[in-house]
Each structure stands twice: as C-alpha cells, then as structure tokens.
KEGUDO-916863 format. One record per residue (C-alpha): x, y, z. Coordinates in steps of 0.2 Angstrom, whole numbers, padded with zeros to 4 digits, always signed. Example, Ala and Ser with C-alpha at 12.3 -4.5 7.8 and 13.67 -1.06 7.14 Angstrom:
// residues 2
+0062-0022+0039 +0068-0005+0036 
This chain:
// residues 275
+0710+0566+0709 +0699+0552+0703 +0710+0539+0712 +0708+0549+0728 +0689+0550+0726 +0688+0531+0723 +0698+0528+0739 +0686+0539+0749 +0671+0531+0741 +0678+0514+0745 +0682+0519+0763 +0664+0527+0765 +0657+0510+0759 +0668+0500+0771 +0663+0511+0786 +0644+0511+0781 +0645+0492+0780 +0652+0490+0797 +0639+0502+0804 +0625+0492+0796 +0633+0475+0803 +0633+0483+0820 +0615+0488+0818 +0611+0470+0812 +0618+0464+0828 +0608+0476+0840 +0592+0476+0830 +0591+0459+0822 +0572+0460+0821 +0573+0475+0810 +0581+0464+0797 +0572+0448+0802 +0589+0440+0805 +0584+0421+0804 +0592+0404+0805 +0586+0391+0793 +0582+0374+0801 +0582+0359+0788 +0578+0344+0800 +0561+0341+0792 +0564+0343+0774 +0557+0330+0762 +0568+0319+0751 +0573+0328+0734 +0565+0322+0718 +0580+0314+0709 +0576+0317+0691 +0568+0331+0681 +0552+0328+0671 +0556+0337+0655 +0571+0345+0646 +0568+0355+0630 +0566+0372+0622 +0552+0385+0618 +0554+0398+0605 +0550+0416+0611 +0550+0432+0601 +0569+0434+0602 +0575+0419+0611 +0575+0400+0609 +0574+0396+0628 +0581+0380+0635 +0572+0375+0651 +0569+0360+0663 +0554+0355+0673 +0554+0346+0690 +0539+0339+0699 +0520+0339+0695 +0514+0349+0709 +0497+0359+0707 +0505+0376+0709 +0519+0383+0697 +0535+0390+0703 +0548+0397+0691 +0566+0397+0697 +0578+0410+0689 +0597+0408+0690 +0610+0422+0692 +0623+0429+0681 +0633+0416+0671 +0621+0402+0677 +0611+0388+0669 +0598+0375+0673 +0611+0367+0684 +0613+0382+0696 +0597+0380+0705 +0594+0362+0701 +0596+0356+0719 +0583+0369+0725 +0572+0363+0711 +0573+0345+0717 +0567+0349+0734 +0554+0361+0729 +0547+0348+0717 +0539+0340+0731 +0526+0354+0733 +0527+0363+0716 +0529+0361+0697 +0546+0369+0696 +0552+0377+0679 +0570+0381+0677 +0572+0392+0662 +0590+0398+0656 +0591+0416+0652 +0595+0423+0635 +0614+0422+0632 +0615+0409+0646 +0617+0390+0645 +0609+0382+0630 +0597+0396+0627 +0601+0407+0611 +0610+0423+0611 +0601+0437+0602 +0616+0449+0604 +0608+0460+0617 +0604+0458+0636 +0597+0468+0650 +0586+0464+0665 +0571+0471+0657 +0573+0460+0642 +0575+0445+0653 +0560+0449+0662 +0551+0451+0646 +0557+0433+0641 +0550+0426+0657 +0533+0434+0654 +0533+0426+0636 +0540+0410+0643 +0525+0409+0655 +0512+0414+0641 +0520+0401+0629 +0519+0387+0642 +0502+0392+0649 +0509+0395+0666 +0496+0405+0676 +0500+0415+0692 +0517+0407+0695 +0528+0410+0711 +0544+0418+0705 +0560+0414+0714 +0576+0422+0708 +0594+0422+0714 +0606+0436+0711 +0603+0442+0693 +0588+0431+0694 +0581+0441+0709 +0583+0457+0699 +0573+0449+0685 +0560+0444+0697 +0558+0462+0703 +0558+0469+0685 +0545+0456+0681 +0534+0461+0696 +0535+0479+0692 +0533+0478+0673 +0520+0463+0672 +0511+0466+0689 +0497+0454+0684 +0508+0439+0681 +0517+0433+0697 +0507+0427+0711 +0522+0432+0722 +0541+0434+0721 +0555+0429+0732 +0570+0439+0727 +0586+0432+0734 +0602+0443+0734 +0595+0457+0723 +0603+0475+0722 +0594+0491+0717 +0609+0498+0708 +0627+0493+0705 +0634+0505+0718 +0625+0495+0731 +0637+0481+0728 +0652+0480+0739 +0668+0488+0731 +0678+0472+0732 +0665+0463+0721 +0664+0477+0708 +0683+0477+0707 +0683+0459+0704 +0670+0461+0690 +0680+0475+0682 +0696+0464+0682 +0687+0450+0674 +0680+0461+0661 +0698+0467+0657 +0704+0449+0656 +0689+0445+0644 +0676+0457+0640 +0659+0451+0643 +0642+0459+0641 +0636+0450+0656 +0649+0459+0666 +0644+0475+0658 +0626+0473+0663 +0631+0470+0681 +0642+0486+0681 +0628+0497+0673 +0611+0490+0679 +0599+0489+0687 +0593+0507+0692 +0578+0504+0703 +0570+0519+0710 +0557+0521+0724 +0544+0526+0711 +0548+0510+0700 +0548+0498+0715 +0531+0506+0721 +0523+0498+0705 +0525+0481+0713 +0509+0475+0721 +0511+0456+0723 +0517+0449+0740 +0536+0450+0739 +0550+0442+0750 +0567+0451+0750 +0580+0439+0756 +0599+0441+0757 +0614+0432+0766 +0621+0440+0782 +0638+0441+0772 +0631+0445+0755 +0639+0455+0741 +0627+0470+0743 +0625+0482+0757 +0612+0479+0770 +0606+0497+0767 +0601+0493+0750 +0592+0477+0756 +0582+0488+0767 +0579+0500+0753 +0571+0487+0742 +0560+0481+0757 +0555+0498+0761 +0551+0503+0743 +0541+0487+0739 +0526+0490+0750 +0518+0473+0751 +0535+0465+0756 +0544+0455+0769 +0562+0455+0773 +0574+0442+0779 +0593+0441+0782 +0599+0423+0783 +0611+0421+0797 +0629+0415+0793 +0625+0415+0774 +0634+0422+0759 +0628+0427+0742 +0623+0409+0737 +0625+0397+0751 +0606+0397+0756 +0599+0396+0739 +0611+0388+0726 +0620+0375+0737 +0611+0360+0743 +0593+0365+0741 +0587+0361+0758 +0588+0379+0765 +0580+0385+0749 +0565+0374+0751 +0562+0380+0769 +0564+0398+0765 +0552+0397+0751 +0539+0385+0758 +0539+0393+0776 +0536+0411+0769 +0522+0405+0757 +0514+0396+0771 +0515+0411+0783 +0509+0423+0770 +0495+0412+0764 +0501+0415+0746 
C-alpha cells in the first residue's frame, strides 16, 4: 500500500511540475524569468586576503575573506560544501564588497560539534558576525546556505541588511522526488547526518517566514531541484521580497560555477532595490 501511495505522490509531483513549467512559459513575469548578461563584469580578484579560524560557542569556524570593499557580504555554501564552493563568486564580488566565506559546522575545516541543523548554522553565522564585528551584512546563500540565510533573517531580524536566497526550499517534500531518492540512496550507501538534515528539514511556515523584515531576493534556476510552486510560496510569504527564476539554469550553474552570473545577480538587485 505504501508503495502505491509513493507512486501516486511522485506522479502528482511530476504533473504539478509540468503544470508549473507551462505556467512559467505563459506567465514569465509572474516568476520574473530572467537571462543574466555578463558582458560588463569586472575582472575577478585572484587571491583571498585572509584564511583562518574564529572560535564560536560551539564551533571553531574556518573562513576566508576576499576584497576590502566598504560593505560586508557573507557567502554561505550549500550541503557538503566548503570555502571553495563559492570562491569564484567571491572573487568577482570582492570588487564591490568585503566578502566573507565561512565554512558551516561539520563542513570543510570547521569543527564538528556532533549536531547540525539549519537553525544551529544560522546561530553560528550570527555569532560569526558578532565575533568579527561585521555589521549589517548582505547575506547570500546557495542551497542549504540559502535556507540558513532565511533562518537567519527570521531568527535574527536585526542582523542582515538584506538576504539573497539562491535555491532554497521550504520543506523537504518541495524537492523533486528524483532528488530525494538520490539522497536516500546515498544515505543507504553511507549514512550521513547532512543527508538526514536534507530529508527532515527545514519546515518553513507562512507564520515563520512573516518574521522576515529585511529586503529579500528569492532566486532559483529554471531547472532547479525544488518545485516552482515552493519558490512562489517563499516569495509570497516573505513580504519584503523579490523573485527571480534564472533562465536555462539548474540548481548551481548561476551561483557556484564561474562567478560572473552571481556577480550580476547580486549587484543588479542590490542596486535596483537601493539596499
């Protein structure tokens, strides 16, 4: 019986996805379907300015810093990532900002305190900002980093100047079944608490998302791993938010590969919003 239910749920998700893709085609303005032009992007900063650690209450956090711009910007990588994941984006954004790349707990060279959740990682970023004296940073997160950015904006509303959440989901069931199946298979091969987190978290409700007051940009790829309906849910629930779907992009092509598109997406929105 459970197998039949799972098949019907997967079929319903497949049909819903195609309906949403059709809606995207006939109503591109509803989703702000955009192409990203990179012809006028400045040259990247080739070297980071600092590589080291800061001791937080539960984590010895490894991080890097790129650039010496007036305004601070924190880039948060996704599940299983490290300082290398968004280093190309950082190298371009360093033309305009002082860019901080922290490694989340249980990732990279940061310590593993044994427990992990999006809420705890948001707390770590709040402590990281306080420890380094970072005031009113722009927070840019990809995938799990985008979920952390949303948690941070809801739980620490006075901290971020703005957030840009690239590829977030409000709940695990909003991810496409093929992706969930892949995570479950990986967890069978080698059990991992990072996989457990993706399979059970987050659980963003309208009431929780309504706590976010800072300007927010909800971004995903046209062929991302979450359903477009969930992308709209995040946008509609975060009142002071804008939305964009990057034409032709998948989950990471516009933010974690190359860096030029990330630079344009971030700087164009910040300039447009006057953040």
